C-alpha positions as CSV (number, residue, x, y, z in Angstrom):
1,M,-3.4,16.6,-11.2
2,R,-1.5,13.4,-9.9
3,A,-1.8,10.4,-8.1
4,Y,0.8,8.5,-6.1
5,F,0.3,5.2,-3.7
6,T,2.3,5.0,-0.6
7,P,2.0,1.8,1.5
8,R,3.6,3.4,4.3
9,S,0.6,5.1,5.3
10,G,-1.4,1.9,5.2
11,A,-2.3,-0.6,2.9
12,N,-2.7,0.7,-0.6
13,T,-3.1,4.3,0.2
14,V,-3.2,6.8,-2.7
15,L,-2.7,10.4,-2.8
16,V,-4.7,12.3,-5.2
17,V,-3.0,15.5,-5.6
18,W,-4.1,18.7,-7.5
19,S,-4.0,22.6,-7.7
20,G,-6.8,24.5,-6.5
21,A,-5.4,28.0,-7.2
22,Q,-7.7,28.8,-10.4
23,V,-11.2,27.0,-9.4
24,E,-11.0,28.5,-6.0
25,T,-11.4,31.9,-7.0
26,D,-15.0,31.1,-8.7
27,S,-17.7,32.8,-6.6
28,V,-19.7,29.7,-6.7
29,W,-16.8,27.1,-5.7
30,T,-17.7,25.6,-2.5
31,G,-16.0,22.2,-2.6
32,Y,-14.6,19.2,-4.3
33,R,-15.7,15.5,-5.3
34,V,-13.3,12.8,-6.0
35,R,-14.3,9.9,-8.0
36,R,-12.5,6.6,-8.7
37,T,-12.8,3.7,-11.1
38,I,-11.2,0.4,-10.1
39,K,-10.6,-1.4,-13.4
40,G,-12.4,-5.0,-13.0
41,I,-13.8,-4.0,-9.8
42,S,-16.0,-0.8,-9.7
43,P,-19.6,-1.7,-10.6
44,T,-19.9,1.9,-12.4
45,P,-17.2,4.1,-13.8
46,L,-16.1,6.8,-11.7
47,E,-18.0,6.4,-8.3
48,L,-18.0,8.9,-5.9
49,I,-15.5,8.1,-3.1
50,G,-15.0,11.7,-1.6
51,E,-16.5,15.1,-0.9
52,Y,-15.1,18.1,0.4
53,R,-17.4,21.0,1.4
54,A,-15.8,24.0,2.3
55,R,-18.7,26.7,3.1
56,D,-22.0,24.9,3.7
57,R,-22.0,25.1,7.3
58,V,-20.6,27.2,10.4
59,T,-19.3,24.9,12.8
60,G,-19.2,25.5,16.7
61,A,-15.5,25.6,16.5
62,C,-15.5,28.5,13.9
63,L,-17.8,30.5,16.2
64,A,-15.5,29.9,19.4
65,S,-12.8,30.9,17.6
66,A,-10.8,34.2,17.9
67,V,-9.9,34.2,14.5
68,P,-11.7,33.2,10.9
69,C,-11.9,29.5,10.2
70,D,-8.5,28.0,8.6
71,L,-9.7,26.3,5.7
72,S,-6.2,25.0,5.0
73,Q,-6.5,22.5,7.7
74,F,-7.9,19.1,7.9
75,H,-11.4,18.6,6.9
76,F,-13.2,15.4,8.1
77,Y,-16.9,16.4,7.1
78,G,-18.1,15.6,3.8
79,R,-16.5,12.2,2.9
80,G,-13.1,11.1,3.2
81,L,-9.8,12.9,4.3
82,F,-8.8,16.1,2.5
83,F,-6.0,18.6,3.3
84,K,-4.3,21.5,1.8
85,G,-0.7,22.1,1.4
86,F,1.8,19.1,2.6
87,R,3.4,21.3,5.4
88,N,-0.2,21.5,7.1
89,N,0.4,17.7,7.1
90,L,3.3,17.9,9.5
91,A,2.8,17.4,13.1
92,G,5.8,17.2,15.7
93,G,8.0,16.9,12.8
94,Q,6.3,13.9,11.5
95,Y,4.0,13.7,8.4
96,I,0.7,12.6,9.2
97,I,0.1,11.0,6.0
98,D,3.1,10.0,4.2
99,Y,3.9,10.3,0.4
100,P,6.6,9.6,-2.0
101,P,9.7,12.0,-1.3
102,G,9.8,14.6,-3.9
103,A,6.6,13.6,-5.6
104,P,5.2,16.3,-5.1
105,V,7.5,18.4,-3.2
106,D,6.3,19.8,0.2
107,S,6.6,23.1,-0.7
108,C,3.4,22.9,-2.6
109,D,1.3,25.1,-0.3
110,S,-1.6,25.5,-2.9
111,C,-1.9,21.6,-3.3
112,R,-5.2,19.9,-2.5
113,V,-4.5,16.4,-1.4
114,F,-7.4,13.5,-1.1
115,V,-6.5,10.3,0.7
116,D,-7.6,7.2,-0.4
117,Q,-7.3,4.5,2.1
118,G,-9.7,2.1,0.1
119,N,-7.8,0.9,-2.9
120,L,-6.6,-2.4,-4.0
121,G,-3.0,-3.3,-4.8
122,G,-2.3,-4.4,-8.4
123,F,-5.4,-3.2,-9.9
124,T,-5.4,0.0,-12.1
125,S,-7.3,3.2,-10.7
126,R,-8.6,6.0,-12.6
127,Y,-9.4,9.2,-10.5
128,A,-11.1,12.5,-11.5
129,V,-11.7,15.8,-9.4
130,T,-14.8,17.8,-9.9
131,S,-15.9,21.2,-8.3
132,I,-19.2,21.5,-6.4
133,D,-21.4,24.2,-5.4
134,T,-23.2,23.1,-2.2
135,L,-25.4,26.0,-2.0
136,H,-27.3,25.5,-5.3
137,L,-29.0,22.1,-6.4
138,T,-29.3,20.6,-9.6
139,A,-31.5,17.5,-9.6
140,N,-31.6,17.3,-6.0
141,D,-27.9,17.0,-5.9
142,F,-25.0,19.7,-5.6
143,T,-24.3,21.4,-8.8
144,E,-21.1,19.6,-10.1
145,S,-18.6,20.7,-12.9
146,P,-18.4,17.8,-15.5
147,V,-15.4,15.3,-15.6
148,D,-12.5,16.7,-17.4
149,S,-11.5,13.5,-19.4
150,S,-8.0,15.3,-19.6
151,E,-7.5,15.6,-16.0
152,I,-8.1,11.8,-15.4
153,V,-5.3,10.2,-13.7
154,T,-4.1,6.6,-13.7
155,V,-2.2,4.9,-10.6
156,Q,-1.7,1.0,-9.8
157,P,-0.9,0.5,-6.2
158,S,1.5,-1.9,-5.3
159,D,3.7,-2.9,-2.3
160,P,7.5,-1.6,-2.0
161,P,10.5,-3.9,-2.6
162,E,11.2,-6.4,0.1
163,S,14.5,-6.9,1.8
164,N,14.3,-10.4,1.1
165,L,12.8,-13.5,-0.9
166,E,10.6,-14.8,2.0
167,R,7.2,-13.5,0.5
168,V,7.8,-13.9,-3.2
169,G,4.8,-15.0,-5.4
170,V,2.9,-14.9,-8.5
171,V,-0.9,-13.5,-9.0
172,P,-3.0,-14.7,-10.4
173,N,-2.1,-18.2,-10.1
174,P,-3.6,-20.0,-11.8
175,F,-3.9,-17.4,-14.7
176,R,-7.2,-18.4,-16.6
177,A,-7.6,-16.7,-19.7
178,S,-7.3,-13.0,-18.4
179,A,-6.7,-11.2,-15.4
180,E,-8.9,-8.1,-13.9
181,W,-5.7,-5.8,-14.3
182,D,-5.0,-6.7,-18.0
183,P,-4.6,-3.3,-19.8
184,A,-7.0,-4.6,-22.6
185,P,-8.3,-7.7,-24.2
186,G,-5.5,-9.9,-25.3
187,Q,-2.9,-7.9,-23.3
188,N,-2.5,-10.6,-20.7
189,R,-0.3,-10.0,-17.5
190,V,0.7,-11.9,-14.5
191,H,2.5,-10.1,-11.5
192,F,5.5,-11.2,-9.7
193,I,5.1,-9.6,-6.0
194,H,7.2,-9.0,-3.1
195,L,10.3,-8.8,-4.9
196,P,13.7,-7.2,-3.7
197,A,14.7,-4.1,-5.9
198,G,16.6,-5.3,-9.1
199,S,16.0,-8.9,-8.6
200,T,16.4,-11.2,-11.4
201,V,13.2,-13.7,-12.4
202,R,14.1,-16.6,-14.8
203,I,10.8,-18.4,-16.2
204,F,11.2,-22.0,-17.4
205,T,8.8,-24.4,-18.9
206,S,8.1,-27.7,-17.0
207,N,10.8,-29.3,-19.2
208,A,13.3,-26.6,-18.0
209,E,13.5,-24.8,-21.2
210,L,14.1,-20.9,-20.6
211,V,11.1,-19.0,-21.6
212,R,12.0,-15.5,-20.5
213,V,14.6,-13.4,-18.2
214,L,13.1,-10.3,-16.5
215,T,14.8,-7.8,-14.4
216,Q,12.5,-5.9,-11.7
217,N,12.8,-2.1,-11.6
218,P,11.5,-0.5,-8.6
219,N,10.8,2.9,-10.5
220,A,9.0,1.1,-12.9
221,N,5.4,2.2,-11.8
222,P,5.2,6.1,-11.9
223,G,2.9,6.2,-8.9
224,G,5.6,5.1,-6.4
225,V,8.4,2.7,-5.7
226,T,7.3,-0.7,-6.5
227,G,8.3,-4.4,-5.3
228,D,6.2,-6.1,-8.4
229,L,7.3,-7.1,-11.7
230,E,4.8,-7.6,-14.7
231,W,5.1,-10.5,-17.2
232,D,3.3,-10.3,-20.6
233,L,2.9,-14.0,-20.9
234,K,5.3,-14.0,-24.1
235,N,8.8,-15.6,-24.4
236,S,11.7,-14.1,-25.5
237,D,10.8,-14.0,-29.3
238,G,7.6,-12.1,-28.5
239,R,5.3,-15.1,-28.9
240,K,2.4,-16.0,-26.2
241,V,3.2,-18.7,-24.1
242,V,0.8,-21.8,-24.3
243,S,-0.9,-23.4,-21.2
244,G,1.0,-25.3,-18.7
245,I,3.0,-25.5,-15.6
246,Y,5.6,-22.8,-15.5
247,I,8.6,-22.6,-13.0
248,Y,10.2,-19.4,-11.9
249,Q,13.5,-18.6,-10.3
250,V,14.1,-15.6,-8.5
251,E,17.8,-14.2,-7.8
252,S,18.2,-11.2,-5.7
253,P,21.2,-8.6,-6.2
254,Q,23.0,-10.2,-3.1
255,G,22.9,-13.6,-4.8
256,H,20.3,-15.4,-3.1
257,H,17.6,-17.7,-4.7
258,T,14.1,-18.7,-4.5
259,K,11.8,-20.7,-6.8
260,G,8.2,-21.7,-7.4
261,H,6.0,-22.7,-9.9
262,F,2.4,-21.3,-11.5
263,V,-0.2,-22.4,-14.2
264,V,-1.5,-20.7,-17.4
265,I,-4.6,-21.9,-18.5
266,R,-5.7,-20.2,-21.9
């Protein structure tokens, strides 16, 4: 199971990909549920955001068809958008839902894909997929397999690199003690956003003392190509910076510059 973000398909779209080859041979399998936690945002962990029901209804389209219904095509009933096999996502030579090239390869005909178009950029999200039996109920709900903690995947959507410096910024600004996307208590982060790939970011105190030099890596995020850059609010010696106003200077690989400021409040 993997998760990828693809801003080209719409703001903060996440593709959750898994193989259903084994579970779908079970006689009681009739669908999937996708659950998600957005760190710092979701009121309860692993909320239900998508449900695919394979065999709980016979549609008029199926009855009118001269061949059996092809369950590998798009399914809009249930909740959310699911499809099977990346090549079934191809129409007129164009992918209906885009995905990071080569991740995964489009030859995965057995892959199940869920499209989450309601994610939030910059926030860490955790996804789980469960199987369901829609023909038998448990506590007035479909019978659902337990969440496998080893199969939970994490992704942090972000925007792709920019071609110029016009939209460079820092979030949150001001930084107040913590941010919703901090990995853990005490592990603080601010994000430089909308950077060109490979940009250099220099951070100074308000007295023009150099605090840290960082280099943007577009491949740092395993979920996709990113134009973001994290700073852990530490100087070059590994010490946490104090409250104050900080100046940043961004230099693109082409030698263009921009600058701005942000505030840290401990």
